[in-house]
N, C-alpha and C positions, 0 to 999 in steps of 0.2 A: 617863765617857770617860777614855781615857788622857791624862794631863796632860804636855805636853812639858816637859822640863827645859831649863835654860839651854844645855846642850850641844846638845840637839836643835835649839833655835832658832838657835843660832850656826851649826850645820851647814847649815841650810836657807838662812840669809841668805848664807853664804859661797858656796853653790851658785848662788844667784841672781846674786851678784856675778860669779862665774866666767862665767855665761852672758852677762851684759852685756858683759864684756870680749871674749868670743868673737864676739858679735853685732857689736860695733863694729868688730872687726878684719875680719869678713866683709864688712860694708858698705863698709869702706875698701879692700877688695881685697887685704889682706895675708893673709887666711885664705880659701882657695878654697871654693866651694860643696861640693866633694867632701870637703874636710877638715872643714868645718863640719857636714856631714850627720850623722855618728855622734855628734857632741857634742850637737846639738840633739835628736836622737832619745832620748838618754839622759835628757833632761829632759821628754820627752813631746810634743815638737813635730814633727809630721808635715807634709809638704806633700801635700795631697790633690788632688782633681780640679781645683778652681778656686782654692783658697786654703789657707793653713796650718790644721791642726787641732791643737788642744791637748787632751791627755788629762790630767785632774787626778786624782791618786790620792785615794781615800777609803778608807783601810785598813779592811778588814772592814766597810765600809759605814757606820761611825759618823761623824756629822757634826753640828756645833753650829750654832745659829742664827746666830752671828756669822760663821761660815764660809759659810752660805747667803747672807747679805747681801753678802759679798764676791763670791760667784759671781754674784749679781744685778748687782752693779756692773760686773763684767767683761762680762756679757751686754749691759748697757745702753751702756757706754762703749767697749768694745773689740771686741765681736763684730759689727763693722760693716765690710763690705767697701768698698773704694774704688768710686767710680762706674764706673770702667773695668772692674774685676774683675767687678762685679755685672752689668754690661751683657753682658759676654762670657759669663758663666754662664747668664743667662736666655735669651740668643739661642741658645745651644747647646741648652739644655733645651727650647726651643720646638719643636725637631724631634721631641721626645717628647710634646708636648702640654702641657708644664709652662709656665705663664706667670709664676709667682711662686715664689721660693725664700725661706723664712723666715730672717730675721736677728734678732739680739738674743736668742738662745735659749741655754740650757744643755741638754744631753742626758744623761739618766741611762742608763747602760749596763748590760748583763746581768752585768758583773763589778764592779758597785758602784763605778764611777768616774763622772766627769762630763766631758763633752766640749764643746768649742766649735769651730765650723766656719769662722769668718770672720775671726779675729784676724790683722791684718797682721803679718808677721814682724818688721817694724821696731819694733813695739810690744811684742814678746814679753818683753823684759827688764822693762818697766814692769809687765806682768802678773805676772811671777814675783816681783817685789818685793811686789806687792799680795797675792799668795797667801802669801808668807812671813810677812806681817804677822799672819796668822791660822793659822799652823802648817800650811800646805798647800804642795803642790809637785806636780811631775809626774815625779819621779825613779822610774825603772824601770817606767814605764807603757808603755814601748816597748823594743825591743831583745831580743837573745837572752840573757835573764837571768831571774831569778825575779821574776815580775810581782806585782801587788797581790794579797795573800792575802785570800780571801773567806770568808764564813761565812754562817750562817743569820741573816736579819734579826731573828729572835726570840731571838738569842743573849743569854743572861743573864736572860731573862724568861720563857722557855717552860716550861709545866708539865711537859713530857715530857723535860726536860733532865737528863742524867747529871751534867754539870759545865759551867760557863761556858767556852766556847771562846775568848773574847776575850783573856784574859791570855796564853794560849798563842799566839794569832795575833799579838799584839803582840811577844812575845819572838821569834817566828820572823821577824817583819818586821824587827826590829833586827838579827838574825843575817844575814838575806839581803841587806840593803841594802848595796850596794857590796862584796859578798863578793869578794875578789880572785880566787879560783879559779873563781867562777861568773859572771863578768861577760860572758864570751863563750862561752856554751854553743852546742851545735850548732843549737839553735832555742829559741824562747821557752818558758817553763816556768811552769805555773800550779798553785797549791796552794789547796785548799778544805778547810775544817775545820768539823765540827759536833759538838755535844755532845748532840744530841737523838735520841730514838728514831726519829722520822720524819726522813728525809734531805731537808731543805729546802735544802741547799747543793749538791746534784747532785755529790756527792763522787766518784762512779764515772765521771764525765765529765771528770775533771781529770788532769793529769800525775801529781799526787799528791793523794789524798784521805785525810783523817785523820778517824777517827770515835772520839770519846771513849767508852770502855766501862769496865766494871768486871769484874774476874776473880772467880773463885770465892771468893777471900779478901776481896773487897770493895775491892781496890786499884784506883785509877784508872790507866788507860793508854790506848793508842791501837791501834785496828785500822788497819793501814796498807795503802792501796790504791795501786797504781802502774800507769801505762800507759793511762789513759783519755784520750779526746780525740775531738773532732769532725773538722771539715775534710773532706778528700777521702776519708779512710779512718776512718769512725766506729768506735771501739773502746771497749768497756766495760773499766774498770780491773780489775786482778787483785789479789786480797788476797795480800800477800806476808808479812804478819805479823798473826796474829789478836790478839796482845796484846804491846804494847811498853810498859814502864814509862814514865810521862809524862816523867820527868826525863832519859830517854835520847833524846828525840825529835830534838834537834839533831844528836847524834852519828849517829843512824840516817839522817836526811836527808842529812847530809854524805856518808854512804856511798852512798845512793841516787843523788844527783846526781853524785858523783865517778865512779861507774861509768858513768853515762850520758855524762858529759863525756869519758870515756876512749874509749868504744866507739860513741857515737852518730854517725850518718853526717853528714858535712860536704860530701859531694860532690853531694847531691841534696836541695834544700830541701823537696821533697814527701815525703821519707822520713827527715827529720831529727828528728822528734819522738820522745820516749821511748817512745810507744806502739808505734812500729815496731820498736824494739830489743827491748822486752819481748815482743812478739808473735813476733818471729823467734827469740829466744834462749830464751824460756820459763824453765825451771828453772835453766838455766845463768846467766841474769842474776840470779835470786834468790840462787843460791849465791854468786855473786861479791859481791853486796851484803852478805850475811851475813859473808863472809870479811873484807871491807873494814871492816865495823862492828866485828868482833872486834879487828881490828888497831888501829882508832881507840881503842877502849876499853882494850885491853891494852898497846899499845906507845906510843900518844900520850897516854895518861893520861886519855882521855875528857874532853878539855879543854872540850867543850861540854855536859857534864853540867850540868843546871840545878839550882842549889841551891834548897832549899825557901825560903830567905830571899829569893831573887830573884823566885821566883814570887809570894810574898806582897807584895813591894814593888810589882810590876806590878799584882797583883790589887787592891791598895788603891785604884787609880785607878777601878776599875770598880764603883762604888757607886751606888745610886739617888740621883737628885737630892733635894735637901733637902725638896721638897714631897711626895715619894712617900708615899702613905698618908693624905694630907690633900687635901680638895677645894681647888681653886685659887680658885674664886670664893667670896668671903666672903659675898656675898648673891646671891640668885637674882632674876632679872628675868623679865618676860613672855617674853623671847626664849628662855628656857630651856625653856619648855613647848612641846609639839608639838600644833598644832591638829589636829582630827579629820581634816580633808581631807589632811593631810600624814603621817598615821600610817603608811600603807602604805609610802610612800617611806622613812620613817625606820626602820621595822622591817626593810626590805630592806637598808638601809645597816648596821644592827646585825648582820644575818646575814652579809653579804658582806665588810664592811670592818672589822669589830671582832672581835678574837679574845681568848681567855682569857689571863690573866697569872698568873705564879706567886704574885703578891700578889693575893689575892681582891678587894681594894678597887680595883685598877687594871685597865686594859685596854690593849691595843695596837691602834692605829687606823691604817689605811692611807689616805693621800690619793691618789686616782686621777688619774694624769696621762695618762689615755686618754679622749679625747673628740673628737667630730667637728671637723674643721678643724685638727687639731693632730697631728703625728706622734707615735706612741707613745714615751713617755719624754721628749719635749720639754717644757721649762719656760721660759716667758718671764721676763724680768727682773722684771716685776710679780708673776708667780706665785711666783718664788723669794723675793722680799721678803715677800709675803703669807704664804707658807708659814713663813718665819722667824718672823713674828709669831705664827702659830698654835703653832709649836714653843715659843716663849717662854711663851705664855699657858697652854698646856695640857700641855706635856711637859717642863717643867724645862729648856728650852734644848737638848734633845738629840733627834736624829732618826736614821733609818737609810735609806740608799739601798738599795732592794731588788733582788733578782735579776730581778724582773719589771718593772723600770724605773718603779717608783713610789717614794713617800716614806712611811715608817712613823714614827708617833709612839709611842714605847715606854712612856711614863709618864703615860698619861691616866687621871685618876680617873673611876670609873664615874659619879659624880654629875654630872660635867662633859660627858658625852656629848651631851646635847641641845644645849648651847651650842656645842660643837665642830661638831656637824652643821649647825646654822644658819650658822655662820661659814664652814665649808668649802663648803656649798651655795651661798652667795652668791658664792664665788670660782670656782665650777665645778669643785671638787675633791672632790665628794661623790658621784660616780657610784657606784651600788651594783653594781659590775661586777667586783669582785676575784675572780679565778679563773674568770670567764665568758668568752664568746667575744670580746667587745670589749676585754677586758683582755689583748690580744695583745702578744707580744714582737716587735719588729722592729728591725733595724739601720738606719742611715741610707741604706744602699744606694747606687745609682748617682747619686742626686741630689748626693751629696757625695764618696763614696769612690772613689778612683782604682782600687781593686782590684775593684770590683763589676762583675758582668756585666749586671746589670739593676737597676732601681729597686725599692725595698721600700716606700717611703712611699706612692706611689699605689695599690699593692695593698692596703696596710693601710687607706687611706682608702676605697677602693671596697668593701671588706668591711664596714667600719664603716657606710658609707652604706646598704648592703644590709640591715643588721641594726640599724636604729635603734630598733626597737620594744623597749623594755626588758622588756615582758612576755614577748615571744618569747625574748629572750636569757636571761631568768630561767628560763623553762620548759625551755630546752635544758640548763641546768645546768652543772656543772663540766666544763671543757674547756680544754686548752692549745693555742693556735694560735701558731706561731712562724714568722717570715718572715726569710730571709736573702737578701742580694743577690748572694752568691757562695759558693763552696765553703769559704771561710774560716769560715763558720758563726757569724758574730758574733751572728746572731739565733737561734742554737741550734735550727735547723729539725729537726735529727736527733731531738731529744728532745721535739718537739711531738706531741701526740695527732694533730694535723694540722700538717704541716710544708710550707712553701712555699719553694722554692729558685729563685732567679733564675739562668738559664743563657743563654749567648750562642749564637745560631745565625745564622751569616752576617751578623753585625753587628746582629741584631735580638733584642729581648728575648723570652724564653720562660721558662716556669716549670714546674718539676717539683713534683708534689704527693706527699707521703708520708703514711702513716697508721700509727698504732699506736706511736709513739715515747713514751718516758717519761724523766723526769729522775731517777726513783727515789723520788719522794715517795709517800706512802701511796696517793694517788689512782690512781697508775699502776702501783704495784707496783715490781718490779725495774727498774733502769735498762735501757732498750732502745732501739735505733735504729729509726726508722720504716721502713716498706717503701714504695718508690716504686710508684705505681699504674700507670705505663705511660709512653708518650711524653709530652713536655712540652706545656703549654698556652700559648695566647696570654694576654696581660695581661687582655684583655676577657673571657676565658673563666673566669678564676680565681674570681670571686665566684659564678658559676653552678655551678662544680664544688663549692665549699664548700656551697652551698645544696643540691645534689643529695645530697651525703654526709649532710647533716643531716636531709634529708627521709627518707632511708632509715633513719637512726637513729630518727626519730619513729615510723616504721612498725614497726620491729623491737623497740623499747624495751619492757621489762617493768617496770611500776611506775615507781619513781623511779630506775631504773638509770642510771648515768653513761654517757657516750659511750664511754669506753675499756673499761668493763666489757661493754657491749653489743657492741663490736667484737670483743673476745676471745671472747665467747660465740657470736656469729653467724658469725664468721670474716671474714678479710680480703677474700676474693674477692667477697663480696656488696657490700661498700663500694667495692671497686675497680671493679666493674661500674657502680655508681652514678656514680662520678667520671667514668669514660670516657663515660658516656651524655650528659654535659653538653657534649661537644665540638660546636663549631659546624661546619657543612659546609665552609667555606673552610679551617678549621684542619685538618680531617681530610685534605683534599687536600694541605696543606703538610707533614703528618707522614707521609704515605703513602710 
């Protein structure tokens, strides 16, 4: 992991002190709520439906056990609403049939951050001090700026990797943090980077996607993709450079963002993302970026050209933990063996939750935070503490927050897999469902988010309850189910093989269902937005719609064919008809 310097730590501590001063002035009435709002947002403090929400940055997903323990402390001690706030929230939710809202949780997001939903704003400065004590913060997790840079959770350990993207991501993080020219862009701006052959970072769905490649001479550089995004207008990014020397990436991004900052729309929030500019201007945008890049290099001296020495300085932080290549447990116990009656469950866990490592002696292991009774990506204080213990014991103190809202241990010795399975299973974190139906992605939705049109969590729960038979889920095989509570697409519904989107109809919750989306990983081929099957469904219908689609898959499937491969072969219309056949009579009347 990148090791913070004393400058880094001083910067974060000063930022926390600034927030405390601003908060105290706001509470004293000398800094109005309107004046305080942009300041708190710059530190990741939102005000949501019922209470503040804090988004904590986890740059490119890397997190240490000591940081997990502080997140657990925050969940336990601070993610607790006042009785008045909680009573108001639950009484409002009761009209939707919700009787209990979870407190004391952290929530892993699709962009490798962690969120909390109930921290009282008066305690926000204490929380920022606590985060700063372990090199964490919420800077630029909100606002019209360059947000947290994400990457592949297997970065630096994947066998199919051209180069480790983490040092580049860290250099870009430092460049983009508080960049004076890009602090107030037309809209938020997201960058993803991968060094692997398989796109596990969904780079074509980002404002900028960066793919490490080698040219014919074997030199390392970037394929640069610009203008991807979800939201109201899903757009797949455009390749504007097939190869850019790695040391020019900051100069080139300076040009990309500068042109966007100059011409991006500021009169309409729905048309302010860079995807709209690139789609509207096409080659003209690309030409202007190239001209700006040349001016930066030739006239400004290419001030952001990355020296080899700087890359090596940063790269030196990204080394395997000291235990890598050696078994952690000095002695084996009976707990490390797998009884015959547990072999099937263990083998499934090996197949679904354990993947290959560039070091043949090691494995990467995913702890599943998807289980009945708990929203996808939610982690209790107890689970966060327990996960930290597993990270210390089995992964050298390092973990990764994944795009799919789980936690990955990147440095597990192969011989320690049985012991890890036993420990994770005892904690309820060893569900062998990674990449399967119940490993769904879901945003917090209307239960918490003020922007949501509908709830996501009850839909995820209903689908999970409908498909509790692990044998059935296992037989269905690889499938991506994504759920968003509104068009902002925090649940990435556009890229789901099956996508569910909450919409509002006359103040009531309805849900659109789409099929055939892909985030660009090998399973789904090229990045593709899903197609909507027709008019929206009621909440009670959604599990039946999913079931009808999967029954059609079972009927049409050839051999071990995946869902997305079957859909592509058979055609969208067959599955669309199956989805619409699941409408209930009263819903048909409502949508007529």
